[in-house]
VEXPAGU-362968 format. One line per 10 residues: number of its first residue (from 1); their letters; for each residue y, z, x of C-alpha. Coordinates in Angstrom, 1 decimal. Layout:
NUM> A> Y,Z,X; ...
END
This chain:
1> MALSTEQKTK> 3.7,-21.6,2.9; 5.1,-18.3,2.7; 7.7,-17.6,-0.3; 11.3,-17.6,0.5; 13.5,-14.7,-0.5; 15.1,-16.9,-2.9; 11.9,-17.8,-4.6; 11.0,-14.1,-5.0; 14.3,-13.1,-6.1; 14.3,-15.8,-8.6
11> MWAMLNQTRG> 10.7,-15.1,-9.7; 11.5,-11.3,-10.4; 14.6,-12.3,-12.3; 12.6,-14.6,-14.6; 10.1,-12.1,-15.0; 12.5,-9.5,-16.2; 14.1,-11.9,-18.6; 10.4,-12.8,-20.3; 9.7,-9.3,-20.8; 12.0,-8.4,-23.8
21> QIGLTAYKDY> 11.6,-5.0,-25.3; 8.2,-4.2,-23.6; 8.1,-1.3,-20.6; 7.3,-2.4,-17.5; 4.1,-0.1,-17.3; 2.7,-1.8,-20.3; 4.1,-5.3,-19.2; 2.4,-5.3,-15.8; -1.1,-5.1,-17.1; -0.5,-8.3,-19.0
31> IFGILFYKYL> 1.4,-10.5,-16.4; -1.2,-9.7,-13.7; -4.3,-10.3,-15.9; -2.8,-13.6,-17.1; -1.8,-14.5,-13.6; -5.2,-13.8,-12.5; -6.8,-15.8,-15.2; -4.5,-18.9,-14.4; -6.0,-18.3,-10.7; -9.5,-18.4,-11.9
41> SEKATHWLNG> -9.0,-21.2,-14.3; -7.4,-23.3,-11.2; -9.8,-22.4,-8.9; -12.7,-23.5,-11.7; -10.9,-26.9,-12.3; -10.8,-27.4,-8.3; -14.4,-27.1,-8.2; -15.1,-29.1,-11.4; -13.3,-32.0,-10.0; -15.3,-31.6,-6.8
51> VLRGENWESV> -18.8,-31.6,-8.6; -18.2,-33.8,-11.9; -17.3,-36.9,-10.1; -15.3,-38.4,-12.6; -17.2,-36.7,-15.8; -15.5,-34.7,-18.5; -16.3,-30.9,-18.5; -16.2,-31.0,-22.2; -18.8,-33.8,-22.3; -21.2,-32.1,-19.8
61> YSQDSVKALN> -20.9,-28.8,-21.6; -21.6,-30.6,-25.2; -25.0,-32.0,-23.5; -26.3,-28.6,-22.6; -23.8,-25.7,-22.7; -26.2,-23.2,-21.4; -27.1,-25.1,-18.1; -23.7,-26.2,-17.6; -22.4,-22.7,-18.0; -25.1,-21.3,-15.9
71> YMKKNLGYAI> -24.1,-24.0,-13.0; -20.5,-23.0,-12.9; -21.5,-19.2,-12.7; -24.0,-19.5,-10.1; -21.3,-21.0,-7.7; -18.1,-19.2,-8.9; -19.5,-15.8,-10.3; -18.0,-16.8,-13.8; -17.7,-19.5,-16.2; -15.0,-20.8,-18.6
81> QPNEFFVDWK> -15.8,-23.0,-21.5; -13.9,-26.0,-22.4; -10.7,-25.8,-24.0; -10.2,-22.1,-22.9; -8.5,-22.7,-19.5; -5.1,-21.5,-18.7; -3.5,-25.1,-19.3; -5.0,-25.1,-22.5; -3.0,-22.2,-23.7; -0.2,-24.2,-22.6
91> KAIDTDRFNI> -1.0,-27.1,-24.4; -1.6,-25.1,-27.6; 1.9,-23.8,-27.2; 3.4,-27.3,-26.5; 1.7,-28.8,-29.9; 2.4,-25.5,-32.1; -1.2,-24.5,-32.2; -1.0,-21.4,-30.3; -2.3,-18.3,-31.9; -3.3,-15.0,-30.4
101> GMMTDTFTHF> -6.6,-15.2,-31.4; -7.4,-18.0,-28.7; -6.5,-15.3,-26.1; -8.9,-12.6,-27.5; -11.8,-15.5,-27.9; -11.1,-16.6,-24.3; -11.7,-13.2,-22.5; -14.7,-12.4,-25.0; -16.3,-15.8,-24.0; -15.2,-14.9,-20.1
111> NQQIAFEAKN> -16.9,-11.6,-20.5; -20.1,-12.8,-21.7; -20.4,-15.4,-19.0; -20.3,-13.4,-15.7; -22.7,-13.8,-13.4; -25.4,-10.9,-13.1; -24.7,-10.6,-9.3; -21.0,-10.7,-9.9; -20.9,-8.0,-12.5; -19.2,-5.5,-10.4
121> DFEGIFDGMR> -16.3,-7.9,-9.4; -15.5,-9.1,-12.7; -16.6,-6.8,-15.4; -13.6,-5.1,-17.3; -11.3,-6.7,-15.0; -9.0,-7.7,-17.9; -9.3,-4.7,-19.9; -5.7,-3.7,-19.3; -4.7,-6.6,-21.9; -5.1,-5.4,-25.6
131> FDSADLGANA> -3.8,-8.3,-27.7; -3.8,-6.1,-31.1; -1.8,-3.5,-28.8; 1.4,-2.2,-30.5; 3.0,-2.7,-27.1; 3.4,-6.2,-27.7; 4.7,-6.0,-31.1; 4.2,-5.0,-34.7; 2.3,-8.0,-36.0; 0.4,-10.9,-34.8
141> QARASVMISM> 3.2,-13.3,-34.9; 5.4,-11.0,-32.5; 2.6,-10.4,-30.4; 1.7,-14.1,-30.1; 5.7,-14.5,-29.3; 5.0,-12.3,-26.3; 2.2,-14.3,-24.9; 4.0,-17.3,-25.2; 7.0,-16.3,-23.2; 4.3,-15.0,-20.7
151> IELLSSPEFD> 2.3,-18.2,-20.5; 5.4,-20.5,-20.1; 6.9,-18.1,-17.4; 3.5,-18.5,-15.6; 3.8,-22.1,-15.9; 7.1,-22.6,-14.3; 7.1,-24.2,-10.6; 7.7,-20.5,-9.2; 4.1,-19.7,-10.2; 2.6,-22.9,-8.9
161> LSGSNDTVSD> -0.9,-21.4,-7.6; -2.1,-25.1,-6.4; -1.1,-24.7,-2.7; -2.8,-22.7,-0.2; -4.3,-19.1,-0.5; -1.3,-18.1,1.4; 0.7,-19.0,-1.2; -1.3,-17.4,-4.1; -1.7,-14.2,-2.0; 2.1,-13.9,-1.3
171> IYEYLVAQFA> 3.0,-14.5,-5.4; 0.4,-11.5,-6.0; 1.6,-9.2,-3.2; 5.2,-9.6,-4.0; 4.7,-8.6,-7.5; 2.5,-5.7,-6.6; 5.2,-4.5,-4.3; 8.1,-5.0,-6.7; 6.0,-3.1,-9.7; 5.1,-0.4,-7.3
181> TVLASDMGQY> 9.2,-0.2,-6.4; 10.2,0.1,-9.8; 7.2,2.2,-11.2; 6.9,4.6,-8.2; 5.8,7.5,-10.0; 2.9,5.2,-11.5; 2.0,2.5,-9.1; 3.5,4.1,-5.8; 0.4,6.1,-5.1; -1.6,2.7,-5.0
191> YTPKEISNVM> 0.6,1.0,-2.5; 0.9,1.6,1.4; 3.8,0.2,3.1; 3.0,-3.0,4.8; 4.2,-1.8,8.1; 1.9,1.3,8.2; -0.8,-0.7,7.1; -0.3,-3.1,10.0; -0.2,-0.2,12.5; -3.3,1.2,11.2
201> ARILTFGRED> -5.2,-2.3,11.1; -4.3,-3.5,14.2; -5.6,0.1,15.9; -8.5,-0.4,14.0; -9.5,-4.0,14.8; -8.3,-4.0,18.6; -11.1,-5.3,20.9; -13.0,-6.3,17.8; -11.2,-9.2,16.6; -13.9,-11.5,17.5
211> MEKFSIFDPT> -17.0,-9.9,15.8; -19.0,-12.1,13.6; -19.8,-9.8,11.1; -17.5,-6.8,10.1; -17.5,-4.2,7.4; -14.4,-2.5,6.0; -14.4,0.5,3.7; -11.5,2.2,1.6; -12.9,5.2,-0.3; -9.3,5.5,-2.3
221> VGSGSLLLTT> -8.7,1.6,-2.4; -5.6,1.5,-4.6; -4.2,-2.0,-4.7; -6.7,-3.2,-1.9; -4.0,-3.5,0.6; -5.3,-1.8,3.5; -8.4,-3.7,3.1; -6.9,-7.0,3.2; -4.1,-6.1,6.1; -7.1,-4.8,8.3
231> ASYMKNSGRR> -9.2,-8.0,7.5; -6.2,-10.1,8.4; -6.3,-9.3,12.0; -9.7,-10.4,12.2; -10.0,-14.1,14.0; -13.1,-15.2,11.5; -11.7,-13.5,8.2; -11.2,-16.8,6.3; -15.0,-17.4,6.6; -17.5,-16.7,4.1
241> GVIKYYGQEK> -19.8,-13.7,4.7; -18.0,-12.6,8.0; -16.2,-9.7,6.4; -17.7,-7.4,3.9; -15.1,-5.6,1.6; -16.1,-2.2,0.1; -13.8,0.3,-1.6; -13.8,2.7,-4.5; -11.2,4.0,-6.8; -11.2,6.4,-9.8
251> DATPYRLSRM> -8.2,5.1,-11.7; -8.5,1.8,-13.9; -5.4,0.3,-13.2; -5.8,0.0,-9.4; -9.5,-0.7,-9.8; -8.6,-3.7,-11.6; -5.6,-4.6,-9.2; -7.6,-4.3,-6.2; -10.5,-6.8,-7.2; -7.7,-9.4,-8.4
261> NLMMHGIEYN> -6.1,-8.8,-5.1; -8.9,-9.5,-3.0; -9.9,-12.7,-5.1; -6.5,-14.2,-5.1; -6.4,-13.8,-1.1; -9.5,-16.4,-1.5; -12.2,-13.9,-0.8; -15.3,-14.7,-2.6; -16.8,-12.3,-5.0; -20.1,-11.8,-3.1
271> DININHADTL> -18.0,-10.5,-0.5; -16.3,-7.8,-2.3; -18.0,-4.4,-3.3; -15.6,-2.3,-5.3; -16.7,0.6,-7.3; -15.0,2.4,-10.1; -15.7,6.3,-9.7; -14.0,9.3,-7.9; -15.0,9.4,-4.3; -15.3,13.0,-4.0
281> ESDWPDGVVD> -17.4,13.6,-7.1; -19.8,10.3,-6.7; -20.3,9.6,-2.8; -20.9,5.8,-2.6; -21.9,3.5,-1.3; -25.5,4.2,-1.6; -25.6,8.1,-0.8; -28.6,9.9,-1.9; -31.6,7.6,-2.9; -34.7,9.0,-4.2
291> GKDTPRMFDA> -33.7,12.1,-2.9; -33.1,10.8,0.4; -29.7,10.5,2.2; -29.1,6.7,3.3; -25.4,6.4,3.2; -23.8,3.1,4.1; -22.1,3.0,7.4; -18.9,0.7,8.0; -17.1,-0.7,11.1; -13.7,0.4,10.1
301> VMANPPYSAH> -12.7,3.0,7.3; -9.1,3.4,6.1; -7.7,5.5,3.4; -4.4,6.5,1.7; -5.8,9.2,-0.3; -3.6,11.4,-2.8; -2.0,14.1,-0.6; -3.0,17.7,-1.2; -4.8,16.9,-4.3; -6.9,19.5,-6.3
311> WNNKDREDDP> -10.8,19.0,-6.4; -13.8,20.9,-7.7; -14.9,22.2,-4.3; -17.6,24.7,-5.6; -21.2,24.6,-4.3; -20.5,21.7,-1.7; -21.7,23.6,1.3; -25.0,21.3,1.3; -23.2,18.0,0.8; -24.0,15.9,3.8
321> RWREYGVAPK> -20.6,14.8,4.3; -19.2,18.3,4.6; -22.2,20.5,5.8; -21.1,20.0,9.8; -17.8,21.2,9.2; -17.0,23.2,6.3; -15.5,22.6,2.6; -12.0,22.1,2.0; -9.9,24.4,-0.2; -9.7,23.5,-4.0
331> TKADYAFLLH> -5.9,23.0,-3.8; -6.0,21.0,-0.9; -8.6,17.7,-0.7; -7.2,16.2,2.5; -9.9,17.3,4.6; -12.6,16.4,2.1; -11.2,12.8,2.0; -11.1,12.8,5.8; -14.7,13.9,6.2; -15.9,11.5,3.6
341> CLYHLEDNGR> -14.4,8.9,5.6; -15.9,9.9,8.9; -19.1,10.3,7.2; -19.6,6.4,6.6; -18.2,5.6,9.9; -20.5,3.5,12.2; -21.4,5.2,15.2; -19.2,2.8,17.2; -16.6,2.3,14.5; -13.1,3.7,14.1
351> MAIILPHGVL> -11.2,5.1,11.3; -7.4,5.7,10.3; -6.4,7.9,7.4; -2.9,8.8,6.1; -2.3,12.6,5.3; 0.5,15.0,5.0; 1.5,17.1,8.3; 0.1,20.3,6.9; -3.5,19.2,8.0; -2.4,19.5,11.8
361> FRGASEGRIR> -1.5,23.2,11.4; -2.9,25.0,8.3; -5.3,27.8,8.7; -8.2,29.3,6.9; -11.0,26.7,6.0; -8.9,24.0,7.2; -8.4,25.5,10.3; -12.1,25.7,10.9; -12.6,22.3,9.8; -9.9,21.0,12.3
371> KALIDKHQIE> -11.4,23.3,15.1; -15.1,21.5,14.4; -13.4,18.1,14.6; -11.9,18.9,18.1; -14.7,20.4,19.4; -16.8,17.0,18.8; -13.9,15.2,20.2; -13.7,13.3,17.2; -10.1,13.0,16.9; -8.8,10.1,19.0
381> AIIGFPEKLF> -4.8,10.1,18.1; -2.0,11.5,15.8; 0.7,9.6,14.6; 3.9,11.4,13.0; 6.1,8.6,10.9; 9.7,8.9,9.6; 10.1,10.5,5.9; 10.9,8.6,2.8; 8.7,5.6,3.9; 6.4,5.8,0.6
391> LNTPIPVCVV> 7.5,5.1,-2.8; 6.1,7.7,-4.3; 7.0,10.9,-2.2; 9.9,11.4,0.4; 7.7,13.5,2.6; 6.8,12.3,6.3; 3.2,11.6,6.8; 0.9,11.3,9.7; -2.0,8.9,10.5; -5.1,10.4,12.2
401> ILRKNRIESD> -7.3,8.0,14.2; -10.8,9.2,14.7; -14.0,7.9,16.2; -17.7,9.8,15.9; -18.9,9.6,19.2; -16.2,10.0,21.7; -17.0,11.0,25.2; -13.1,12.0,26.0; -11.8,15.1,24.7; -8.2,14.5,24.7
411> VLFVDASKGF> -5.6,13.6,21.8; -3.0,11.4,22.1; 0.2,12.7,20.1; 3.0,10.0,19.0; 6.1,11.0,17.4; 7.5,8.0,15.8; 9.8,10.0,13.3; 13.0,8.8,15.0; 12.3,4.7,14.9; 13.2,3.3,11.5
421> EKIKKQNNLR> 16.0,1.5,9.5; 17.4,3.0,6.4; 17.6,0.5,3.5; 19.1,2.2,0.5; 17.0,5.1,-0.3; 14.3,4.2,1.7; 13.4,4.3,5.6; 11.4,1.1,6.8; 9.6,1.1,10.1; 11.1,-2.3,12.0
431> SEDVEKIVDT> 8.9,-4.7,14.0; 9.9,-3.2,17.2; 8.7,0.4,16.0; 5.5,-1.1,14.7; 4.8,-2.7,18.4; 5.9,0.3,20.1; 3.2,2.7,18.3; 0.7,0.3,18.3; 1.0,-0.2,22.1; 1.3,3.3,22.9
441> VINRKEIEKY> -1.9,4.0,20.7; -4.0,1.3,22.2; -2.9,1.9,25.8; -2.7,5.7,25.4; 0.9,5.7,26.8; 2.6,8.8,27.8; 6.4,8.3,27.2; 9.0,11.0,27.6; 10.1,12.7,24.2; 7.6,10.1,22.4
451> SHVATLDEIK> 4.0,10.7,23.4; 1.9,12.9,25.1; -2.0,12.6,25.9; -2.8,16.5,25.2; -6.1,18.0,27.3; -8.8,20.0,25.4; -7.3,22.9,27.3; -4.0,22.5,26.0; -5.0,22.3,22.2; -7.3,25.6,22.7
461> ENDYNLNIPR> -4.0,27.2,24.3; -2.4,26.0,21.0; -5.2,27.6,18.9; -6.4,24.6,17.7; -3.0,23.9,16.1; -2.0,19.9,16.2; 1.4,19.9,15.1; 3.1,17.3,17.1; 6.1,19.2,18.0; 4.1,21.7,20.1
471> YVDTFEEEEA> 3.1,18.4,22.5; 5.8,16.2,22.3; 9.1,17.5,23.0; 11.9,15.7,21.2; 14.7,18.1,21.9; 17.9,16.5,23.1; 20.1,18.9,25.4; 23.8,18.6,24.3; 25.9,17.6,27.1; 27.8,20.6,28.7
481> IDLVALGNEM> 31.1,21.4,27.5; 33.9,21.5,30.2; 36.1,24.3,29.1; 38.9,23.9,31.5; 39.2,20.0,30.7; 39.0,21.2,27.1; 42.0,23.7,27.4; 43.9,21.1,29.4; 43.5,19.0,26.7; 44.6,21.1,24.0
491> VTLNADIKKA> 47.8,21.9,26.0; 48.7,18.1,26.4; 47.7,17.8,22.3; 50.2,20.7,21.5; 52.9,19.4,23.6; 52.6,16.1,21.9; 52.6,17.6,18.6; 55.7,19.7,19.6; 57.5,16.5,20.9; 56.7,14.5,17.8
501> ETDFLGLLDE> 58.3,17.2,15.6; 61.3,17.2,17.5; 61.6,13.6,17.4; 60.9,13.8,13.7; 63.8,16.5,13.2; 66.1,14.3,15.1; 65.6,11.6,12.9; 66.2,13.8,9.9; 69.7,14.7,11.5; 70.6,11.2,11.4
511> LAVTPDTKEI> 70.1,10.5,7.5; 73.1,10.6,5.3; 73.0,13.4,3.2; 74.0,13.1,-0.3; 73.5,15.0,-3.5; 70.2,13.3,-4.2; 68.7,13.7,-0.9; 70.3,17.1,0.4; 67.5,19.2,-1.0; 64.6,17.2,0.2
521> IEATKAVFR> 66.1,16.8,3.8; 66.4,20.7,4.0; 62.9,21.3,2.5; 61.6,18.9,5.2; 63.3,20.7,8.0; 62.2,24.3,6.8; 58.9,23.2,7.1; 58.9,22.3,10.9; 61.1,25.4,11.9
END
């Protein structure tokens, strides 16, 4: 069951009350890490209840610890020793036995008990928590006090993870969104608004919802929201092995968050492949192996890369990702990310990428790349969105939809910049705005002042400039002014004013003049004469 607004509000209020003097930036690493460990603990407990058939885990472990741990690792990808579950911390708190060393030992042991095939999924996932950090307090006692408050918070009914996967994922997604909102400069870049994610996901999966095998890739994966939203529109997404999730992220915090996010949505570790590296510096997955280019291809590729980022573009001409198109300028990596995504797209796949509008019209090397994409018929649609949709930037963005082997050469332009609701300082797409965009793109509709399917000849006439206003005219002609009617209205209005003044002066004449009022009455009459 989905979380109610009341539950969410209470959850966030409780969290803020608990954190004390710790800054939110530091606090988020601990709260997400401990919440995730609680999830893994409860998942392991549920599994143990099914396989032990009444036996005690501590008893089984004491008989042959290596065999017991290996069996859990084989099934879950990780193993938890007896007395090191989340509930054991809570029991220790309730009996005044808790100390900060219990958590240090737990995570040391956890890291030692990760299955070899699950290393990429779990390794370093708790590195954001430093139990000797001054962020938590000046001494062990102060740090233990902070941990106790977090454990008790996450033990409350509001953070109950024993329900469905939907409840678990709702809690996690809500907290990610809240932290991204209040830490916009820190986390906003890792979070894509749900409405834009839905637009991209529905376009990427349209007509392919029933596929038995589907691979998705986000080379700037952030919190993993684009992968999850795309998968949610596949009918078989709940079955193990149907969807394979691939991503890459260079920053440590979102690298940890994305893996937690995927697993807390019920995705098994062997369906997750998230790599920690710089996408433009280290092509992945696979890339060049033994001197031979063997890139892995995906059914759907989606990305929300950093806008107009600086990158090292030196000696990149022979890189297979950019060789056929050209190299993006060093001060604007937008096309480097786009071409990386396109390179890893299956021949019959589809991709969607969020970019600043400058990619549509900037010249020089970007103009040459854009021309090559157009001449190859690989740009399918361009959608312009309203400003202030994102937490970390007020600029309006566009989503570019591409396919590798299109026969058609036209491009659909959609100006969706006017459809939104304003909530405080942010703009939000409404459900009807999302529906209109998706329907227009999927059915390639032409709607006056909203969308237009431009032929290749039209685009050539515009010198390969793809700026949306060149193709979608949203100009609203102002209603013509009737000067005669306006003149008559002014004459009538002046007459009404003159009459009102006369009536007012008449009322003044009727007032009794006294030494106290004489001066005020004479001054008022002077104004209207």
